[in-house]
C-alpha positions, -999 to 999 in steps of 0.1 A, spaced: 299 29 310 315 62 321 294 80 347 294 112 366 322 116 392 310 110 428 336 122 453 338 140 487 332 173 468 297 161 459 287 159 496 271 191 509 260 201 544 232 227 543 224 249 572 188 253 583 180 283 561 195 267 529 176 234 535 143 251 540 148 274 509 160 245 488 132 221 498 103 243 509 77 217 500 90 195 528 80 221 554 50 239 540 36 216 513 29 231 479 39 266 471 13 281 448 2 317 442 -26 319 468 -54 307 445 -58 275 466 -65 274 504 -37 250 510 -11 271 492 21 278 511 15 314 519 -15 304 541 6 278 558 31 305 567 2 326 582 -11 296 601 23 287 616 25 322 631 -11 323 643 -9 288 658 17 301 683 -7 328 694 -36 302 696 -15 280 718 -9 309 742 -47 314 744 -53 277 750 -29 279 779 -49 307 794 -29 337 782 -43 363 758 -79 367 747 -73 387 715 -52 384 684 -47 413 661 -39 406 624 -33 431 596 -26 425 559 -14 452 536 5 451 503 13 414 509 28 420 544 11 402 573 14 413 609 2 391 639 1 405 674 -10 385 704 -13 393 741 1 361 756 32 358 778 56 368 751 87 348 741 113 348 769 134 377 759 167 359 760 155 333 735 137 356 709 163 351 682 168 314 689 131 306 688 128 318 652 162 308 638 174 277 656 159 244 644 147 222 673 145 251 697 111 261 712 88 259 743 66 232 728 91 204 735 81 210 772 49 189 773 40 205 806 38 240 790 21 229 757 4 195 764 -20 196 735 -4 220 711 -5 218 674 31 226 668 55 201 683 86 200 662 100 235 665 101 241 627 71 262 617 83 297 627 117 290 613 102 280 580 83 313 579 115 332 587 136 314 560 109 318 533 103 355 540 119 385 523 112 404 555 106 388 589 103 407 622 98 393 657 93 414 688 85 401 723 69 423 750 74 409 785 71 425 819 80 461 808 108 451 785 110 443 748 133 426 724 132 429 686 150 412 658 147 415 619 157 389 593 160 386 556 157 350 541 164 337 576 196 357 581 195 383 609 199 419 599 189 437 631 194 424 666 182 452 690 192 454 726 166 451 754 145 482 758 118 493 782 82 494 770 47 502 782 32 477 758 11 447 770 29 414 772 28 393 740 45 388 707 45 407 674 54 389 642 56 405 608 65 387 575 65 392 538 67 360 517 96 357 493 82 366 459 109 345 442 96 314 459 59 322 459 56 335 424 28 361 417 14 354 451 -17 371 464 -35 366 497 -72 360 492 -94 373 520 -119 345 515 -93 319 525 -80 340 553 -114 346 567 -123 309 566 -92 301 586 -99 328 611 -135 317 616 -122 282 623 -99 296 650 -129 314 665 -152 283 665 -126 262 682 -115 287 709 -145 300 728 -137 334 742 -111 343 717 -114 375 697 -96 377 664 -94 411 647 -84 410 610 -81 444 593 -108 458 616 -132 428 612 -139 407 644 -142 369 644 -157 355 676 -179 325 685 -198 315 717 -212 281 706 -182 265 689 -190 239 662 -228 247 664 -219 282 651 -197 267 625 -224 245 610 -250 273 614 -228 295 593 -221 269 566 -257 258 561 -290 275 554 -319 267 578 -342 259 549 -317 234 535 -313 211 566 -336 183 575 -335 188 612 -319 212 638 -282 208 642 -272 182 668 -244 195 691 -225 172 714 -196 181 737 -174 161 760 -139 162 774 -115 167 745 -142 161 719 -169 182 703 -193 171 675 -220 188 655 -240 174 626 -272 175 605 -284 162 572 -293 183 541 -305 176 506 -272 180 488 -252 152 472 -222 138 490 -208 141 525 -194 173 539 -170 173 569 -150 198 589 -125 181 611 -100 195 636 -73 183 659 -60 206 687 -76 235 668 -59 226 635 -82 222 605 -73 187 592 -85 192 556 -75 157 547 -91 141 577 -72 113 593 -78 87 621 -103 109 639 -126 115 609 -125 78 599 -134 69 635 -164 94 634 -177 81 601 -175 45 613 -189 52 648 -218 73 634 -229 44 612 -227 19 640 -246 41 665 -274 47 639 -277 10 631 -279 1 668 -305 28 675 -329 19 647 -320 -18 651 -315 -22 613 -284 -28 592 -288 2 568 -262 7 542 -234 31 554 -238 52 522 -275 58 530 -268 67 566 -241 93 557 -256 106 524 -260 144 526 -245 146 561 -229 179 571 -207 174 602 -179 189 622 -156 170 645 -130 183 669 -107 164 692 -78 172 715 -49 148 713 -17 146 734 15 147 712 -4 144 679 13 127 650 4 142 616 12 127 582 30 158 570 46 190 583 15 210 572 -6 190 596 -36 184 573 -41 147 582 -40 131 616 -20 98 619 -22 93 656 -38 60 667 -42 70 704 -57 100 721 -27 100 745 5 79 748 -11 58 775 -47 66 766 -74 49 745 -73 46 707 -89 75 687 -113 49 673 -125 37 707 -126 72 722 -149 86 695 -169 53 693 -177 52 730 -186 89 730 -211 86 701 -226 53 713 -235 70 746 -242 106 738 -257 103 703 -279 74 714 -291 93 744 -298 124 723 -319 104 697 -340 88 725 -346 122 741 -355 139 707 -379 116 688 -388 143 663 -352 145 652 -347 108 651 -378 105 629 -365 131 605 -331 114 604 -348 81 596 -368 97 567 -335 110 552 -319 75 554 -349 59 537 -349 85 510 -313 79 503 -319 42 501 -347 47 476 -326 70 454 -296 46 455 -317 16 445 -334 37 418 -301 44 399 -283 11 407 -292 -6 374 -285 25 354 -252 30 371 -241 -5 363 -249 -1 326 -233 34 325 -201 19 340 -200 -7 313 -205 20 286 -177 40 300 -153 11 297 -165 3 261 -159 39 252 -122 33 256 -121 64 277 -83 68 280 -78 69 243 -108 89 230 -120 114 256 -91 115 281 -55 122 275 -42 111 308 -10 121 326 19 97 331 13 99 369 -19 79 365 -9 58 335 22 46 354 4 25 380 31 26 407 28 36 444 9 68 450 32 97 457 11 123 475 36 152 467 32 145 430 -5 138 432 -10 173 448 3 188 416 -19 168 392 -43 188 370 -70 179 345 -81 205 319 -117 202 307 -121 218 273 -142 216 242 -134 209 206 -105 193 188 -84 224 182 -85 236 218 -79 202 233 -52 196 207 -33 227 217 -34 220 254 -25 183 248 7 193 229 16 220 254 9 203 287 33 187 311 26 150 303 38 140 337 11 156 358 -14 173 334 -43 155 317 -69 168 292 -106 158 289 -123 168 256 -160 176 256 -181 171 225 -202 202 221 -221 218 250 -229 196 280 -264 192 293 -280 218 315 -286 195 345 -301 220 369 -330 205 388 -323 170 377 -314 140 399 -281 122 397 -298 96 375 -292 119 346 -255 118 351 -254 81 343 -279 84 314 -260 112 297 -229 99 280 -209 131 282 -215 137 319 -210 100 327 -176 99 310 -166 131 327 -173 118 362 -155 86 353 -125 105 341 -124 123 375 -132 90 393 -158 107 415 -188 84 407 -185 67 441 -168 92 463 -151 126 460 -124 111 482 -113 91 451 -107 123 429 -78 115 406 -66 151 401 -60 177 427 -70 205 404 -99 204 380 -96 232 355 -124 245 332 -106 257 301 -130 273 276 -129 299 249 -132 336 259 -163 340 237 -201 336 243 -201 299 235 -171 292 257 -187 311 286 -219 292 281 -200 259 284 -182 272 315 -217 280 330 -230 245 322 -199 228 338 -202 250 369 -238 239 372 -228 202 368 -203 204 396 -224 226 420 -254 204 415 -239 170 419 -204 174 433 -204 205 456 -178 189 478 -153 191 449 -159 229 449 -158 232 487 -126 213 488 -109 239 466 -104 217 436 -123 236 409 -107 264 389 -111 286 358 -82 288 335 -73 324 326 -57 328 292 -46 360 276 -70 380 255 -43 398 235 -8 393 221 11 425 216 45 422 199 71 438 176 104 424 163 121 425 197 94 418 224 61 400 229 36 407 257 6 385 265 -22 406 280 -52 395 301 -71 427 300 -76 459 280 -55 478 305 -26 454 301 -29 457 263 -26 494 265 4 493 288 21 468 265 14 491 235 30 520 252 61 500 260 67 491 224 78 517 199 60 522 166 29 503 157 30 468 173 11 438 160 -20 432 182 -38 399 181 -71 392 199 -74 356 209 -111 346 205 -105 309 211 -80 285 227 -75 269 193 -60 302 180 -31 299 205 -3 278 193 10 249 214 43 267 219 26 297 232 1 277 253 30 261 271 38 294 287 3 297 301 0 263 317 34 259 333 45 274 366 31 307 355 -4 294 351 -32 317 361 -61 300 378 -91 316 393 -106 294 421 -143 288 423 -150 295 460 -181 288 480 -185 312 508 -200 301 541 -238 300 538 -238 301 500 -272 288 489 -263 267 458 -300 260 451 -309 297 449 -279 305 428 -286 278 402 -323 285 403 -317 322 394 -292 316 366 -302 282 353 -339 278 362 -369 288 341 -368 324 329 -380 349 354 -385 387 352 -356 393 376 -332 373 354 -345 389 322 -339 423 337 -304 413 348 -295 401 313 -308 432 296 -289 454 320 -257 435 315 -261 435 277 -261 473 280 -229 471 301 -214 447 276 -222 471 247 -206 500 265 -175 479 274 -171 466 238 -173 501 225 -142 508 246 -125 477 233 -126 461 268 -134 426 280 -168 409 277 -191 406 307 -212 375 306 -238 358 327 -215 328 333 -189 351 348 -215 365 371 -224 330 382 -187 323 390 -187 356 410 -219 347 428 -205 312 436 -174 327 450 
């Protein structure tokens, strides 16, 4: 068989800029438009701030100033400043940096000398300026190529480093920094670095009590079962409590890095926590009952940490230090001593903790029989053929490729026409479709028992594979795709209630999204515009001469598969459902989904007036479900 020619001409040697720009995912994970907290633009931001944090950890610089305007981010620290003769090399020469010197940065996050270079190569504009002992050096780059290389100048500025960058819009298509995600990262920096002051666009982030402050901010006092337990030791800090929510909620960190995917340190904590509790109460409680509804934060310092990816979201290190104890033994010994002592000294807390464990045990046993029958029904329903059009990634049961898994999506929609259009238009490799039959149950105020008794909700949780643990989620993005009418918005509201009530960790993990589809199609014989708002429709109308054809899409089924393909490909518009720190899910759901109250009746009447005014101006509908999404975010 005649094949493609393979000669010396096929062999290419890429320089560092070309390699990073050709394979950005190897350096910063997924790209994205900024709608997810792990999208690449936030990794770029983190790589720059991490350098400033490392200076603070080494004892230099107590403040970091960050500004963001028009998609351009500026980071100014007051550390020692990059040595002036190496300013250009440190941001443009792979394998060049101070962090290879373990004496200078013994427990740094960045160890491989790549991060800042990746930011440089992936930026339309990149400026670095060092201030050091009355002198300054500045350099400017475009896509990693130097465009300005200023000579040394005198300065009265304080020592430190200024970095300014603008992500390349050709790589990060339609990107937009979201303040909610930035603020979350900055609070984490503050919690993990006592004494550090972070100033972002005029707002200050600062913490005195570390992880105690973190959990206090992320929980409501009326929701927790007992006061937050806060334990600190050399190179380790732990805080935890139990609430009434479903699932387990963790915040884990290594050397100040938020390890969103956990790793050896989080596994060690979960294991050691169970063992310590069993030993204290002298009873072999089920691990699920001990950890049910736990909210915990874990931070460790590790020498020369090994992460499972360049984005450093999962710790792979087995040891605290090259010649030190294992992470497992280090955390296990700390908890067996400090937590055991704490529980003995605080009997009122140990009693409340025991009550929570026993309650979880009763609830688990109460639904055990129903759960077994529900699992059998799910299998008999022939899920993969009737309700779920799965993607090839899951149908092809080969080894898990995390890079591909991070791009998997499931669309939850209603009705044959809508699900049919999406099914025909989707990327069958990574996109799945789950079809609802009618409106799902309003499950507010119900126990998880109802999830197994209700066929539709039971099949949905099985499709997502979250019946046992959110860690088993089969798709990285769970997308609610409903019609832009009253019924569609109601279904969206009911699905939001389902996830917030029983699987809040899925929302907190940044996995839940709302699909934005165009409201209008404006076209003539030469051009077609898809518009997501009345304003965009008017702009498109002005661009086209004559009287263009204007179509108002009222349902997803009205959009042809060929058209739909352009809305769920790389140009897909997803609105993340975001839970801010301290968001009280119970109060939100009680207000919108509980029994009618005068306050809610007044809210609906007021918004019906607004909706009437808007509709008279041919604008978009405002619905209660949209308000719930806004309140949840």
